[in-house]
N, C-alpha and C positions, 0 to 999 in steps of 0.2 A: 707849164708842162715842160718836165726836161726832156733829153733826147730819149733817154730810155722810154719813156711813157710814150713818147711819140712812134718811136719803133713797135712798141707792143700794141697800142691803138691800130697802126697800119697792118700788122701781123694777124689780128683777128679778121680784118677783113678779107686780106690774102690768103688766109686758112679757109675761110669759108666758100671763096671764089674755085679755089684748088679741089674742094670735096665735091663740088657739083662738077667740076670739069674729070676729073679724074677720082671716080668712085673707088673706095677700098677693093672692090671686087676686080677690078680692072688691075689696081697695084699688085695685089696676091698674083697675077699672073706672070708678073717680072721671073725673068732666068735667075735673080737672086735669091727669090725665097726659097729657091733650093740648095743655096750655098751655104757653107758654115762659114760666118765670119773670122777673120784674122783677129787673135787676142792684142789688143794694144798695149795692156798692161806688161805681157811677156814682151814683147818687142822693146818698149821702154827699158826694161831690164835687162837684155841681151847685152854681154858685155863688148860683141863687136860691133856695137851701135853707140851714139853720142848721147841718146835722151832726148835729143833735139823731136820736137813736134814740128816740122817745117810747115807754116800755113802760106796758102794763097788767098789772095785778097787785093782786089783792084781799087779799093777806096775805103774810107771809113768816116764817121760823121765829126770825129775830131780832126782829121787830117787833111780830107778832101778827097781828090784823086791821088793816088798812089804810084799805081803803075797799069794803066788803061789798056796797054796792050802786048803784057805779057803772054806766053802761051801756055796754056795749063798741061799741053803734052811734054813739052820740051822742059818747064820747070819743076812738074812734078818728078820726072825721070831724072833730072839733075839733082833735085834734092835729095834722093833715095840714094843715088851714086855717091852722093857726099858723106854718105853715113847717116842720114836721119832715120830716128826710130819709125816715126809716123808720119803721115801727111794730115793736114787740117785744110778742110775746103769751106771757105763761106759762100753759102746757098742764099743768103739774103739778097734779093736783088735792087731793092728802093735804096738802101742806106749801105751796101757795101759793095754793090756792081756784080754779084754773084749771081749763080743758077744752079738748078739739080744737073744741069747738063755740064757744068764744070766737074763736079764730081765725079759724073759718070765716064766723062773721060780720063780723069785721073785713075779711076778703076781699071778701065781697058788698059792701061799703059803699066799700072804697076800691082804687085802682089802683098805690098806692104799693108799695114792697117791703115784705113782712113776714116777720120772723125768727120761728122756731118756738123759744122759750128753754123748754128742758127739759134733763133728764138722759139724755143720750144714752148708751146702754150696749149697744144691739144694733141690726144692720143693718136691722132690722124697722121701727124707729123713723124710720128716713131715709125708706124707702118711705111710711111713714104721714105723715111731713112733706110730701111731695110729694102724697098723696092729700088732703090736707085744704087745699091751696092756700097752702103757704109757700112764698117764694123763697130762702130759706136757714135753714141750721139752727145751733145751738151746739153746739161741742164743748169739753169742758171736762178740761182737761190734767190737773187734780188727780184726776180718776176714770177715765182711760183712760192705756195705755202708749202711748208713740210711734207703735209699729207698729199699732196698733188705730186711732189719729187719722189715720194716712195712709190704712188701707183703707177708714174712714169717709168722709174726704174724696175719696178717689177714687170712691166708689159716689155719694155727692152730687152731684159734679161731672157724673157720668152721666147724671144727671136733669137738670142746668141749674141745680141749687141753689148757691148760693155757702155759703161757711163762714166762721163766724167762731168763730176758736179762742182761748179764754181761760184765761189764765194769772194766777198771782198772784205769782210770785217768778222770780229768773233762773234757779234750777235747770231749771224747767218750761219756761220761754222757750226755753232753750241745746238741750233735749232734743227740742223740737218745730219746729227751724227747718227741717227739711226734708220737714215733713208736706204742705205746699202750701196751707194756707190762702188766702182771698182777703183775710181780715182776721185781725188779732192783736188781743183786746183785752185790757187789764188790769186786773183787777179788782182795786180799791181797797180791797175789804174783806178783812179777815184771817180765813180761814175758822176758825182755830182761836179767836180771841178777838173776833172781829166788829167789832173796833176798824176806822174809815174813814179814809183819808189819800190825798189826790191826789197826795201825795209818791213815792207806789209807781209811779204813771203816769210822773212824771218821771224816776225813777232807771233804770227801764226803757225809756225811750224809744231812748236811743242805740243799744241792743242788737238793736232790731226791723229786719229788712231794710227798704231805702228801697222796694222794689217791694211791698210789703203795706202795705194801709190799717190805720193806727193809731186803735185804739178806746179811749177811757177808759171804763171802768164803775164805777159807784155812788160816791157822796160826792160827786156835782157838785150845787150848791146854790145857785150864782151866775153870772151871767154873766161875772162877774171871773175865777173859775175856769176857764170854756172860754178864754177868752183869753189865759191863762197857758198852758194847756196846749195851743193852737193853737202857742205858741212853742218848743214841743218835738215839733212834729209831728204832732199829734193832728189827726184829720179826724172822726171819728166821737165821739159822747158819749153814753152809753147812760142815761137819766134815767127813773126810775121814781118812786120813793117821793116826791121832791120836789113832783111833780104829783098822784099818787094821795092823798096824805093830804089834800086838800084836797075838798071835796063837789062841787066841779063840775072833776075835773083839765082838760079842756080848757081851762077860763077861766086856772087857773093857768100853763099852757103858753103861752097866748096872752099874758098877760103877760110872761111870763119872755123869750121870743123878742123881744119889743118892745123890751125893755129891752135884751136883746142886741145887736139891731140898732142900736140907738142909740149902744151902747159901740164896734161896730164903726166906724161913721160918725167917732166923735169920735177914735179910734185909727188911722184910716186915711189 
């Protein structure tokens, strides 16, 4: 059993438990059910932003502990002040050290779009995402069949949530072209070997429909990589580990975006 299988097996147990503790009727009482989500695609495409989706995560299965002590409040505010287009918050506890509370804290202090990064396997999690203040959700093609992805996307849209559909290869992409996701993210990490290369994003770029926002995920560690990916039509760039491995992720993000803006001026 690979790590993804382990995560999904545990997620089924976790969701069943959460359903019993927090039934849908309780989730629907959240103040966020009455609020209009912020469009993540529009923020990614704003000229005054960088396209960076700055991620908050404490650990990962491949790297172990990345940053156990970072403050969600300070980091998320700092990310936005640095010019990030959106926030990504890991809410999986078992494998990534996150929680729904992390996203709710980020929501409390930020008006920007926030994507809930988790392993969505049940409609309940989409309602839950709305109830904690998320503006968008992640769907992973490797753990859902296209029919599920489409049904989950339709449900998310009914709540005003946008959808980032993550693919790893050409087969996953081709199978999910009719899902209706707002964004397609190409994960540059091979789930089987954990090797990372932005060449994966470049290779799949021409196959992504033009009316969908292209997002490159993982392995982006330099402004030059973003400039290169922009040539292939990418507008969103999911970055977490590159910032979180520093003791003050928000400072690392600010320094990175300053370099990126300098490079953009030079190349304009």
